[in-house]
N, C-alpha and C positions, 0 to 999 in steps of 0.2 A: 298249670293248666295250659299255658301257651306251648310248653314242650310237648304235651299230648297232641295238641292240634298240629304242631309242626311235624310230629311223627306221622300223623294221618296224612297230611299233605305230601310228605316225602314218599310214603308208601303208594299213594295214588299216582304220583309222577313216575315212580319206579315201575308200577304195573302198566301204566300207559306206554312207557318206553319199551317194555319187554313184550308188548303185544305184537301180533302179526300185522305188518303194515298193509297187507293185502285186504284186510277186513275193515279198514277205516272207511271205505266207501259203501259198505253194506248198510242196509237199513237197520237202525237201532244199534249199531255196533261202534259208532265213532266215539261215544262216551258211555259210561255205565249209567248215566242219569236217565236215559230214555228207557232202558230195560227196567230200571228200578221203578220208573213211572208206570210202565205197563204192569208190573207186578202189583203195585198199589191199586191201579185201576181194576185189575182182576179180583183182588181181595175185596174191594168195595162192592163190585157187582155180586160176588159170591155171598157177601154178608147182607147186602141190602135187597138183592133180587128176590129171595123168598118172601120177604116182608111185603114187597110191592105186588107180587103175584099171588099172595095169599087168598084174595077174594076174587080172583079171575079164573075163568074156565080154562082148562088145559087145551092146547092146540091139538087138532087131529091130523097128525102127519104120518100116519102109518104107511100110506102108499109112497110118500117121499122117502121114508126110511128104507123101504124095500128096494127102491131104485138105487139109493145111496149104497146100501150093502151089496147089491149086485155089482155096482161099479167097483167097489173095493175088492170083491172076489175076482173080477176080471183083471184088475190091476195087479193083484197078488199072483194070479196065474201068469201074466205077462212077465213079471219080475222073476218068477220061479224058472220059466223057460229061458230067459235071458241069462240068468246065473248058471243054468245047466249047460249052456253053450260055451261059457267061458271055462268051466271046469272040465 
């Protein structure tokens, strides 16, 4: 069993040494534990969220969604024309 744990630790150290040193200062990129924690938090919210919201009324955010989608369309148009200038 200790050999198995030693192999896991060795693979962890190898992966950390092989990583890009420029990304160590990025948010959630210094160790894999923060990203793993975010995944666990996401799964918890996805599984518990519907049970919590079962007896609550849905939010009415239609106007906000229209504004959000319009913003995405404008951003997509901007990126389309920026890429068109490069090519």
